[in-house]
C-alpha positions, -999 to +999 in steps of 0.1 A: -625-730+461-607-722+432-622-692+412-623-721+382-647-741+404-663-712+408-669-702+375-680-738+371-711-736+396-720-709+384-729-723+350-742-750+356-765-733+382-780-719+352-759-683+352-752-660+326-719-646+322-706-615+305-671-603+307-655-576+318-630-564+341-643-597+362-663-623+351-702-611+358-728-635+366-768-630+368-795-652+370-824-641+356-857-663+367-890-653+341-871-621+326-855-607+362-825-605+376-824-620+408-793-631+419-752-611+411-721-628+414-687-616+399-657-637+401-621-624+392-596-631+360-571-654+366-561-689+389-556-696+419-578-695+452-612-671+446-603-652+485-643-645+488-657-679+485-677-668+514-690-636+495-691-658+461-716-675+487-737-650+497-741-635+471-755-675+454-781-674+484-758-711+492-749-725+523-725-740+534-735-778+523-751-763+487-720-750+483-702-782+481-728-808+462-723-775+439-685-786+435-691-824+434-722-820+416-753-833+430-766-797+431-775-787+400-801-762+382-833-775+384-825-775+429-810-747+427-845-732+413-862-750+435-841-736+465-848-698+455-881-703+452-880-721+492-868-689+509-892-665+490-868-653+464-887-661+434-922-676+424-924-719+428-936-734+392 
């Protein structure tokens, strides 16, 4: 996984971006931070791709789907509700 793909996935899933030493991403639901992750600045491979996936609480298939496009913010929110991280609406 490339770093630019990780940035695109985080934005697509609805994470808010904060810049610093690394680019920090936070996912908020009902005003509460539910998930956080960080992606190092620069180009090239993301060597902590498995950790990135786990922080987003996705499996390999879901992450691959998010990279290719069919898995977006609505599906991510439904997934978080299914695994009990947030309350379903």
